[in-house]
TIRO-2110 file (N, C-alpha, C; in Angstrom, 1 decimal):
// TIRO-2110
61.0, 73.8, 75.7, N, 1, A
62.0, 73.8, 75.4, CA, 1, A
62.7, 75.2, 75.2, C, 1, A
62.1, 75.9, 75.2, N, 2, A
62.6, 77.4, 75.4, CA, 2, A
63.6, 77.5, 76.1, C, 2, A
64.7, 76.8, 75.9, N, 3, A
65.4, 77.8, 77.2, CA, 3, A
67.2, 78.4, 76.2, C, 3, A
67.0, 79.3, 76.8, N, 4, A
68.4, 80.4, 76.7, CA, 4, A
70.1, 79.5, 76.2, C, 4, A
70.2, 79.6, 75.2, N, 5, A
71.3, 78.7, 75.1, CA, 5, A
72.7, 79.6, 75.8, C, 5, A
73.5, 78.7, 76.4, N, 6, A
74.2, 78.8, 77.7, CA, 6, A
75.7, 78.8, 77.9, C, 6, A
75.8, 78.2, 76.4, N, 7, A
77.2, 77.6, 76.2, CA, 7, A
77.4, 77.2, 74.4, C, 7, A
78.6, 78.3, 74.4, N, 8, A
78.8, 78.3, 72.4, CA, 8, A
80.1, 77.9, 72.8, C, 8, A
80.3, 76.2, 72.0, N, 9, A
82.0, 75.8, 71.8, CA, 9, A
82.1, 75.8, 70.1, C, 9, A
83.4, 76.7, 70.6, N, 10, A
84.1, 77.0, 69.4, CA, 10, A
84.9, 76.0, 69.1, C, 10, A
85.2, 75.1, 67.6, N, 11, A
86.3, 74.7, 67.5, CA, 11, A
87.8, 74.8, 66.8, C, 11, A
89.2, 74.7, 67.9, N, 12, A
89.8, 75.7, 67.5, CA, 12, A
91.0, 74.4, 67.2, C, 12, A
91.8, 75.3, 66.1, N, 13, A
93.8, 73.9, 65.8, CA, 13, A
94.7, 74.0, 66.8, C, 13, A
94.6, 76.1, 67.3, N, 14, A
95.8, 75.8, 67.4, CA, 14, A
94.9, 77.1, 68.5, C, 14, A
95.0, 76.1, 70.3, N, 15, A
94.6, 76.8, 71.2, CA, 15, A
95.4, 77.8, 71.4, C, 15, A
96.4, 78.1, 71.5, N, 16, A
97.6, 79.6, 72.4, CA, 16, A
96.8, 80.4, 71.3, C, 16, A
97.2, 80.6, 70.5, N, 17, A
96.5, 81.7, 69.4, CA, 17, A
95.4, 81.7, 70.0, C, 17, A
94.3, 80.4, 70.0, N, 18, A
92.7, 81.0, 69.9, CA, 18, A
92.1, 82.1, 71.4, C, 18, A
93.3, 81.5, 71.7, N, 19, A
93.6, 81.8, 73.9, CA, 19, A
93.4, 83.9, 73.2, C, 19, A
95.3, 84.0, 72.5, N, 20, A
94.8, 85.2, 72.2, CA, 20, A
94.0, 85.8, 71.7, C, 20, A
93.5, 85.5, 70.8, N, 21, A
92.7, 85.5, 69.5, CA, 21, A
91.5, 86.3, 71.3, C, 21, A
90.6, 85.2, 71.9, N, 22, A
89.8, 85.3, 72.3, CA, 22, A
89.5, 86.0, 73.8, C, 22, A
90.8, 86.1, 74.0, N, 23, A
91.3, 87.3, 74.7, CA, 23, A
91.3, 88.4, 75.1, C, 23, A
91.0, 89.1, 73.8, N, 24, A
90.9, 90.5, 73.4, CA, 24, A
90.0, 90.5, 72.9, C, 24, A
89.0, 89.7, 72.5, N, 25, A
88.1, 89.8, 71.7, CA, 25, A
86.5, 90.0, 72.3, C, 25, A
87.2, 88.7, 73.8, N, 26, A
86.1, 89.1, 75.3, CA, 26, A
86.4, 89.8, 76.3, C, 26, A
87.9, 90.7, 75.9, N, 27, A
88.1, 91.1, 77.2, CA, 27, A
88.4, 90.9, 78.3, C, 27, A
89.2, 89.8, 78.7, N, 28, A
88.8, 88.7, 79.0, CA, 28, A
89.8, 87.4, 79.8, C, 28, A
90.3, 86.7, 80.8, N, 29, A
90.7, 85.9, 80.9, CA, 29, A
89.6, 84.5, 80.8, C, 29, A
90.3, 83.7, 80.7, N, 30, A
89.1, 82.4, 81.3, CA, 30, A
89.9, 81.8, 82.0, C, 30, A
88.4, 81.2, 82.9, N, 31, A
88.2, 80.9, 83.5, CA, 31, A
88.6, 79.2, 84.3, C, 31, A
88.6, 78.5, 82.9, N, 32, A
88.9, 77.2, 82.9, CA, 32, A
90.0, 77.2, 81.6, C, 32, A
90.8, 76.1, 81.7, N, 33, A
92.6, 76.4, 80.7, CA, 33, A
92.9, 74.9, 81.3, C, 33, A
92.7, 74.3, 80.1, N, 34, A
93.6, 73.6, 80.3, CA, 34, A
93.8, 72.7, 78.8, C, 34, A
94.6, 71.5, 78.2, N, 35, A
94.6, 71.5, 76.8, CA, 35, A
93.6, 71.3, 76.3, C, 35, A
92.7, 70.5, 76.6, N, 36, A
91.3, 70.0, 76.0, CA, 36, A
90.2, 70.8, 76.2, C, 36, A
90.3, 72.2, 76.8, N, 37, A
89.1, 72.8, 77.1, CA, 37, A
89.6, 73.7, 76.9, C, 37, A
88.5, 75.1, 77.0, N, 38, A
88.9, 76.4, 77.6, CA, 38, A
88.3, 77.3, 77.8, C, 38, A
87.3, 77.9, 79.0, N, 39, A
86.4, 78.2, 79.4, CA, 39, A
86.1, 79.8, 79.4, C, 39, A
85.6, 80.3, 78.7, N, 40, A
85.3, 82.4, 79.3, CA, 40, A
83.6, 82.2, 80.2, C, 40, A
83.0, 82.7, 81.0, N, 41, A
82.6, 83.3, 81.1, CA, 41, A
82.5, 84.4, 81.0, C, 41, A
81.0, 84.8, 80.3, N, 42, A
80.9, 86.4, 79.6, CA, 42, A
79.1, 86.5, 80.0, C, 42, A
79.3, 87.0, 80.7, N, 43, A
77.9, 87.9, 81.9, CA, 43, A
76.7, 85.8, 81.4, C, 43, A
75.9, 85.7, 81.0, N, 44, A
75.2, 85.0, 81.3, CA, 44, A
75.7, 83.6, 80.2, C, 44, A
77.2, 84.0, 79.5, N, 45, A
77.1, 82.7, 78.9, CA, 45, A
78.7, 82.6, 79.1, C, 45, A
78.3, 81.3, 78.2, N, 46, A
80.5, 80.4, 78.9, CA, 46, A
80.3, 80.3, 77.0, C, 46, A
82.0, 80.8, 77.1, N, 47, A
83.1, 80.6, 76.0, CA, 47, A
83.6, 79.5, 75.9, C, 47, A
83.5, 78.2, 75.0, N, 48, A
84.1, 77.3, 75.3, CA, 48, A
85.6, 77.1, 74.4, C, 48, A
86.6, 76.6, 74.4, N, 49, A
87.2, 76.5, 73.1, CA, 49, A
87.7, 75.1, 73.4, C, 49, A
87.5, 74.4, 72.2, N, 50, A
87.8, 73.0, 72.3, CA, 50, A
88.3, 72.6, 71.3, C, 50, A
90.0, 72.0, 71.6, N, 51, A
91.2, 71.4, 69.7, CA, 51, A
90.2, 70.4, 68.8, C, 51, A
90.2, 70.7, 68.7, N, 52, A
90.6, 69.2, 66.8, CA, 52, A
88.8, 68.9, 66.8, C, 52, A
87.6, 70.2, 67.6, N, 53, A
86.9, 69.9, 67.7, CA, 53, A
86.2, 70.2, 65.4, C, 53, A
85.3, 69.3, 65.4, N, 54, A
84.6, 69.5, 64.0, CA, 54, A
83.3, 70.4, 64.1, C, 54, A
82.7, 71.5, 65.1, N, 55, A
81.1, 71.7, 64.7, CA, 55, A
81.3, 73.0, 65.7, C, 55, A
80.2, 74.3, 65.2, N, 56, A
80.4, 74.7, 66.9, CA, 56, A
78.9, 74.8, 66.9, C, 56, A
79.0, 74.5, 68.4, N, 57, A
78.0, 73.6, 68.6, CA, 57, A
77.4, 74.5, 70.2, C, 57, A
76.8, 74.9, 70.0, N, 58, A
75.7, 75.9, 71.0, CA, 58, A
74.7, 74.8, 72.0, C, 58, A
75.1, 75.2, 73.3, N, 59, A
74.1, 74.4, 74.3, CA, 59, A
73.0, 75.0, 75.0, C, 59, A
72.4, 74.4, 74.8, N, 60, A
70.7, 74.7, 76.5, CA, 60, A
71.2, 74.1, 77.9, C, 60, A
70.3, 74.6, 78.2, N, 61, A
70.9, 73.4, 79.7, CA, 61, A
69.0, 73.0, 79.8, C, 61, A
68.3, 71.9, 80.7, N, 62, A
67.6, 71.0, 80.3, CA, 62, A
67.1, 70.0, 81.7, C, 62, A
66.5, 69.8, 82.3, N, 63, A
66.0, 69.2, 83.7, CA, 63, A
66.2, 67.7, 83.3, C, 63, A
65.4, 67.2, 81.9, N, 64, A
65.6, 65.8, 81.0, CA, 64, A
65.9, 65.9, 80.4, C, 64, A
67.4, 65.2, 80.1, N, 65, A
68.2, 65.4, 78.6, CA, 65, A
67.3, 64.0, 77.8, C, 65, A
66.9, 62.7, 78.4, N, 66, A
66.4, 62.2, 78.5, CA, 66, A
65.4, 62.3, 77.2, C, 66, A
64.5, 62.7, 78.1, N, 67, A
63.4, 63.5, 77.3, CA, 67, A
63.3, 64.4, 76.0, C, 67, A
64.3, 65.5, 76.3, N, 68, A
64.9, 66.9, 75.4, CA, 68, A
65.2, 65.7, 74.2, C, 68, A
66.0, 64.4, 74.3, N, 69, A
66.5, 64.3, 73.5, CA, 69, A
65.4, 63.1, 72.4, C, 69, A
64.2, 62.8, 73.1, N, 70, A
63.0, 62.0, 72.8, CA, 70, A
62.2, 63.0, 71.7, C, 70, A
62.2, 64.0, 72.2, N, 71, A
61.4, 65.6, 71.8, CA, 71, A
61.9, 65.5, 70.3, C, 71, A
62.6, 65.7, 70.1, N, 72, A
64.0, 66.3, 69.3, CA, 72, A
63.7, 65.0, 68.1, C, 72, A
64.2, 63.9, 68.5, N, 73, A
64.3, 62.7, 67.7, CA, 73, A
62.8, 63.4, 67.1, C, 73, A
61.5, 62.9, 67.4, N, 74, A
60.4, 63.0, 67.3, CA, 74, A
59.9, 63.9, 66.4, C, 74, A
60.7, 65.3, 66.5, N, 75, A
60.9, 66.3, 64.9, CA, 75, A
62.2, 66.4, 64.2, C, 75, A
62.8, 64.9, 64.1, N, 76, A
63.7, 64.5, 62.8, CA, 76, A
65.5, 64.7, 63.6, C, 76, A
65.4, 65.2, 64.8, N, 77, A
66.5, 65.5, 65.2, CA, 77, A
67.6, 63.8, 65.3, C, 77, A
68.7, 63.8, 65.8, N, 78, A
69.0, 62.3, 65.2, CA, 78, A
70.4, 62.3, 66.5, C, 78, A
70.0, 61.3, 67.4, N, 79, A
71.4, 62.0, 69.0, CA, 79, A
73.0, 61.1, 68.1, C, 79, A
73.5, 62.2, 68.6, N, 80, A
75.2, 62.0, 67.5, CA, 80, A
75.8, 61.5, 68.7, C, 80, A
76.2, 60.1, 69.2, N, 81, A
76.8, 59.6, 70.1, CA, 81, A
75.8, 58.9, 71.2, C, 81, A
76.5, 58.8, 72.2, N, 82, A
75.6, 58.4, 74.3, CA, 82, A
75.6, 60.0, 75.1, C, 82, A
74.8, 59.6, 75.7, N, 83, A
74.9, 60.8, 76.9, CA, 83, A
76.0, 60.7, 77.6, C, 83, A
77.2, 61.8, 77.7, N, 84, A
78.1, 61.3, 78.6, CA, 84, A
78.3, 62.6, 80.3, C, 84, A
79.3, 62.1, 80.9, N, 85, A
79.4, 62.4, 81.7, CA, 85, A
80.9, 63.2, 81.8, C, 85, A
80.6, 64.4, 81.7, N, 86, A
81.9, 64.9, 81.5, CA, 86, A
82.7, 66.4, 82.3, C, 86, A
81.8, 66.5, 83.7, N, 87, A
82.2, 67.0, 84.9, CA, 87, A
81.8, 66.5, 85.5, C, 87, A
82.3, 66.5, 87.2, N, 88, A
81.4, 66.2, 88.6, CA, 88, A
79.8, 66.4, 88.0, C, 88, A
78.9, 65.9, 88.7, N, 89, A
78.0, 66.1, 88.2, CA, 89, A
76.4, 67.4, 86.4, C, 89, A
77.5, 66.8, 85.8, N, 90, A
77.1, 67.3, 84.4, CA, 90, A
77.2, 66.5, 82.9, C, 90, A
76.2, 66.1, 82.8, N, 91, A
76.0, 65.1, 81.9, CA, 91, A
75.5, 66.0, 80.8, C, 91, A
76.0, 65.8, 79.4, N, 92, A
76.1, 66.2, 78.0, CA, 92, A
75.1, 65.5, 77.4, C, 92, A
74.6, 65.8, 75.7, N, 93, A
74.9, 64.9, 74.3, CA, 93, A
74.2, 65.9, 73.7, C, 93, A
74.7, 65.2, 72.4, N, 94, A
74.5, 65.9, 70.8, CA, 94, A
73.6, 65.5, 69.8, C, 94, A
73.0, 66.4, 69.6, N, 95, A
72.0, 65.8, 68.5, CA, 95, A
72.0, 66.6, 67.2, C, 95, A
71.9, 66.5, 66.0, N, 96, A
72.1, 67.0, 64.5, CA, 96, A
70.5, 66.9, 64.6, C, 96, A
70.4, 68.3, 64.2, N, 97, A
68.7, 68.5, 63.7, CA, 97, A
68.8, 68.5, 62.8, C, 97, A
67.6, 68.3, 61.4, N, 98, A
67.2, 68.1, 60.3, CA, 98, A
68.1, 68.3, 59.1, C, 98, A
69.2, 69.3, 59.3, N, 99, A
70.1, 69.8, 58.3, CA, 99, A
71.5, 69.4, 58.1, C, 99, A
71.9, 68.3, 59.8, N, 100, A
72.9, 68.4, 59.9, CA, 100, A
73.9, 69.4, 61.4, C, 100, A
73.2, 70.7, 61.8, N, 101, A
73.3, 71.3, 62.7, CA, 101, A
73.9, 70.6, 64.4, C, 101, A
74.8, 70.7, 64.6, N, 102, A
74.5, 69.8, 66.2, CA, 102, A
74.6, 71.2, 67.2, C, 102, A
73.3, 70.6, 67.8, N, 103, A
72.9, 70.8, 68.7, CA, 103, A
72.8, 70.3, 70.3, C, 103, A
74.0, 71.1, 71.0, N, 104, A
73.8, 70.1, 72.8, CA, 104, A
73.2, 70.9, 73.6, C, 104, A
73.1, 69.3, 74.4, N, 105, A
72.0, 69.6, 76.0, CA, 105, A
72.7, 69.0, 76.8, C, 105, A
72.7, 70.2, 78.1, N, 106, A
72.6, 70.0, 78.6, CA, 106, A
72.3, 69.3, 80.3, C, 106, A
72.7, 68.9, 81.3, N, 107, A
71.8, 68.2, 82.7, CA, 107, A
72.8, 68.3, 83.6, C, 107, A
72.3, 69.3, 84.3, N, 108, A
73.2, 69.1, 85.8, CA, 108, A
72.2, 67.7, 86.7, C, 108, A
73.1, 66.9, 87.3, N, 109, A
73.1, 65.4, 87.1, CA, 109, A
72.6, 65.5, 88.9, C, 109, A
71.4, 64.5, 88.7, N, 110, A
71.0, 64.4, 90.2, CA, 110, A
71.5, 64.1, 91.3, C, 110, A
END
């Protein structure tokens, strides 16, 4: 499962203040801007701002999200919630590592 991190989600309490900061920090405007998600493309990496989220989450892409979850559970990971459809053709899941850090998996649905 040696996949590069493709998406970093930052929890934010004030979307407008966060956008001002990240517009300056990243030197670009968001490509997606909604009340529940603000997304920036920075090279191969996507930076997402999510209001009222609790955790910084890094996501990797996988071709088999259910198989990846089983692999991570076998080494002490714990699935958080259900696998979710979050956009047309995109499913995600969150897994806590052995120290309680949340990691994300995402798969383009077939």
